[in-house]
N, C-alpha and C positions, 0 to 999 in steps of 0.2 A: 410637799403635798402634790399629788398628780391632779391636774385639772381634768374636767370631764371631757373635753375635746381629745385631749391626749389619751385618756382612756378608751375612747371610741376608736381612735387610730390604732392603739395597740390591740384592741379586740379585733378590728378589721384585718390587720397584717397577721395576727395569730391564725385567724380562720383561713386566710389564703394560703399561709405556709403549711399548715397542718393538712389541708385538703390536698395540696400538691404532694406532701410526704406519703399521704394515704395512697394516692394514685401510683407513686413510684414504687412504694412496697408492694403494692397489689401486683403490678406488672412483672417486676423482678422476681418475686416470690413464685408467681405463677409459672414462669419459665423454668426456675430452679426446680420446682417440685415436679414438673413434667420430666425433666432430664433424670431427677433421681428416681422417679417411678420407673422409668424405662430402664434404668441400671439395675434396680432391685428385681423387677420381673425377669431380667436375664439371669438372676441368680437363684429364682425359685425352682425348688426341686424337693421331691419326697414330702416331708412334714412342712416345709416352708413354702407355702402355696402363695398363690397370686394374692388372695385375700390378706394373708401374714405380710406380704410385701407392702400392700396398700396400707395397713395399719402401722407398719413400720415407719413408713414415710410420714404419715399423720402424727406420730409421736415425736418425730423429730423436727416438726415445724417450728416450735418454739426456738430451738437451737439455730435453725436456719434464719429466722426472723432476727435473732439477737446478732448474728454475724452480719447481718445487712443494715442494721440500724444506723451506723455512721454514714454510710453511703446513701441511705434513705434521707437522712438530714441534709446532706450535701446536694442531692438532687432536688428534694423539696424546697430548700431554701433558694436554690438557683432558679428554679422554674417558678415558684410562687411570687418571689420578689421580681423576677424578670417579667412576668405578665403585667405586673403593676407599673414597671418601667415602661413597657411597650405602650400602656394606655396613658402614659404621662401622669399617672397617679402620684409617683414619687416627686416629680417636679411640683405638683400642686401642694403637696404636703410640706415640702422644703420651703415653698414660697410663703407658706403661713407662719414660718419661723421655727420650725422644727429642724434641729440640727442633724446632720448626717449620722453622728455616733448615737444620737437619740434613737434613729432609726434601726441602727445596728442593734441596739439594746432590744428593741420591740422584736427583732427576728430572732434573737438569741433565747428569748423567753420560751417559745415552743420548743426550741432545741433542749432547754433544760427539762421539759417534760419528757421528751424522748430519752434523755440521759437517765433520768430517774426510772422511767419504765424499763429501760435496758438493764439497770443493775438489778431491779427486782426479778426480771425475767432470766437473767443469766446466773443469778444465785439461788433462787428458790424453785423455779418452775422448769426451765430447760434442761438442767442437768438431771433432775430426777425421771423425766420422760425419756431423755436420751438414754440413760442407764437402763430403764425398763426396755426400751426398744432394742438396745444392743444386747441385752442378757437374753431377751426372748428369742432373738434371731440366733444367737449362738447356741442356745439349748436346743432349738429345732434343727439346726443343720449340723451340729457335730454329736451332741449327746455323749455316749459313754464310750465311744471307740478311743483307740490310742491317739497319740498326738495328732492334731489336725492342723496342718500348716496354714490353712486358710482362715482358722479362727483362733481365738484366744491370744494369750500373751505370755512371754517369757519374763521371768523375774528372778533375781538372785536374792536369796534370804540366807544370811549366814554363809555356811558352807555348802549350800545346795542351790542348784538352778531348777527352778520350778516352772512347769507349763500347765496352765489351767484351760481346757477347752471352753468352758462356758461357766459363767456365773449368774445364778438366778437372781431376779430383782431383790434388792436389799442386801445381797452379798453373804447371806448365812447358809447357802447351799452351793456347792461346787460340783462339776461334773467333768470327769475325765482328768484327774490330777496326776501328772508325771513328775517324778522328782529324781534329780541327778545328784547324788552326794558325793563330794570330792574329799579327797585325803591328801595331805602332804607327806613327803618323805625326803630324808636326806641321802642323796646319792653322791658317790665318788666320781668326780670327773677325771679326765685323762691327765690333768695337772695336779692331781691328788688334792685339790680343794673341794670340799664339800659344797654341793649346790643343792638348793630346794627344788624338789619336783612335785608336780601335782598329778595325782592319779585318780581314777574313777573308783570309788569304794563300792557303791551300790546304784542300782536303778530300781524304782518301784513305780507301779501304776496302780492307782485306786479308781474304781469306776465312778464313785461319788463321795462327797464328804459333808459333814453337817457340823455347824459351829455349835459348841457346848459352853454356855455361859455359866461356869462354875464360880463359886464364892471365892476360892483361892486363885482364881485366874482362868480366862477362857482358853479353850483348845479346841482342836478340830478332830472329829472322829472320822476316819477313813473307812470305807466300806468296800469289800470285795477287792482285797490287796494282793497284788503279785509282786514279788520282790526278787530280785537277782543280786547277789553280793559277790564282789571279786576279791578272793583271799589270795595269799602269796602263791599258793601252788594248786588252787582248785577254784571252781565256781559253784556256788550254792544257790539254789532257788527255793522259794517258799511261797505258800499260799495262805492268807489269812481272811477270815471273815471280816474282821474289823481291827483297827489299829488307831491308838490315840497320837496325834500329831501336835507335839508341843512347839508352838511357833508364835512369835510376837507379831501377828498378823490379824488385825480386826476386820470384822465385816465392812465396817465403814470404809477402810482403805481398800478392800478387795472390791467393793461396789463400784469403784472407779477404774479398775484395772482395764476393762474392755473399752472404755471411752477415751477417745483422743483427748489429749490435754487441753486443747483449745475449745472443747465442749465440756468441760467439767466445770464445777463451781469454783468460785475464788477461794472459799475457805477449804475445799477438797484439795485444790491444787496446792495450797500452802502446806496442809497437813501431809500430803503425799511427798512434797519436797523435804520436809522435816524428817519423814520416815526414810527417805533414800539417803539423807545426810548420816542418820544414826546408823545405817548399814554400811557406811564407808562408800556408797555409791554417788555417782554425779547427778546432782539434782538441777542442773541448769536449764534443762528442757522444761521442766516443770515450773521453775522460777520465771522462765521467759513467758509461758502462758499466764502465770499469775499476774505478772506486771501489765501484760497485754490486756487482760480482762479488767483488772483494777483501774487501769488508766484509759479505758475505752470512752469514758465521758469526756476526758480532755481531748481525745482524738475527734469525737464528734464535734466538740466546741470548735476545735482548730479548723475542721472542714467547712463548717458553717460559716465561720469568719471569713474563709477564703472565698467561699461562694458569694457572700454579700459583697466582698471588696471587688469581685468580677463584675457584679451588676452595677455597682456605683461607678466602676472604671471602664475598662474595655468593652463590656457586654451590654451596656446600657442600651444601644440601639440594635443589638443583635437579634436575629430571629429566634423563634422558639426552638427550631431544629438544631441551631448551631449551639443554643444553650445546652440542649440535652447531649450534644456531642462533647462539649467541654466537660460536663458533669462526668460523663463515662470516661472521658481522657483522664480527668483529675483523679478519680477513683481508682483507674487502673494503674497510674503512677504511684499512688500512695500504696496500693496493695503490693505492687512490685518492688517498692523500696522495702517495705515491710518484710516481704519474702526473701529478699537478698540479704537483709541485715540478720534475720533470725538464725539461719544455717552459719553465717559468717560469725556471729557471736559464739556459737557453740563451738566451731571449728578453731577459731582464734582466741578463745577465752575471754572475750569482751564481756563486760558486765551486763547482764540481761537488763537491767533498768536502763542503761544507756541505750541499748539496741532498741528498746520500745520507745524511748522518749525522743529520739533523732528524728524519726518521720513526723512525729506529733510537733515538735518544736519548729522543724522546717516549714511545715504548713502554716503554723501560727505566725512565724516571722514574715513569711511571704504575704499572708493577708494582711498583717499590720502595716507593712511597707507600702502595699498597694492602697490601703485605706488613707494613709498619710499623703499620698500623692493625689488624692481626690480633690478636686477644687470645689 
């Protein structure tokens, strides 16, 4: 049973650390938003006005907060606990019989609050607003023109390569759908051995598409379709007002096409990875983001433990400015290690789970070793 003095100490530490985290996230997020707004204003044109750019940045705020939470916990723990160390409050608390590890637990409690808030934000709030922001921006900037290289996304579905300029929020309406259908043929090579060759069977472009949820299975109805078919000895073109596109691609999957993997929900990443695997495509990129978001609470915990070990160890007598410098340095090193391992894992075929766990376990190990050396 926790004594009343210990409860008061826990409450005091929690308030100090949470207040420091709030200050850190406010400062860092303000800078991030300013740069994001400047970038979006540079892209504003035609229907995508300055007001639309501002709305886009506001909708992406939850995603930005989610990505900054681990480093917010790091900086908040380092600064909040560091202020207490500077005022000799930690020495007083330890002199009253409270162990170092008990103080570590008191600091980790507010970190757990941040971790839970991050999971809720990253799974239910941020992805929905991010999808809405990306979809609205894509619709305004590209619309129904042919392939827009600056917008949309390429995907392989069966024997087709598909490009969609814009996806409306919810994924049930598409704009600017280009389809390149391939066909295979057996050709005689110079050594008389048959070899498989892939040719272009047809190219089609639909100005828009609407998802039809039928009882026997959903499909897409393409509108204002222009098609070019490549035959053996001729090229045939056709125009159709509508065409049914029978493809196993639900609006739920399409809703995440325009959103970067690191800003999608955990469940969305897993479902999309499974879809890629069913199509015989490489899903490592999505599994990498899936494990990264799923294990973000562990990353937060490891960074907080590392921050606490610094305060009880080499940074006990350090100035506030130096603690901020260390927090920024550790955050940058952690980010650089992550960004080096992610493309390396995709290139070298390393298990995505291992690539995500290595920086986390490194921070945790360093924090534990530093704590064990504290006298």
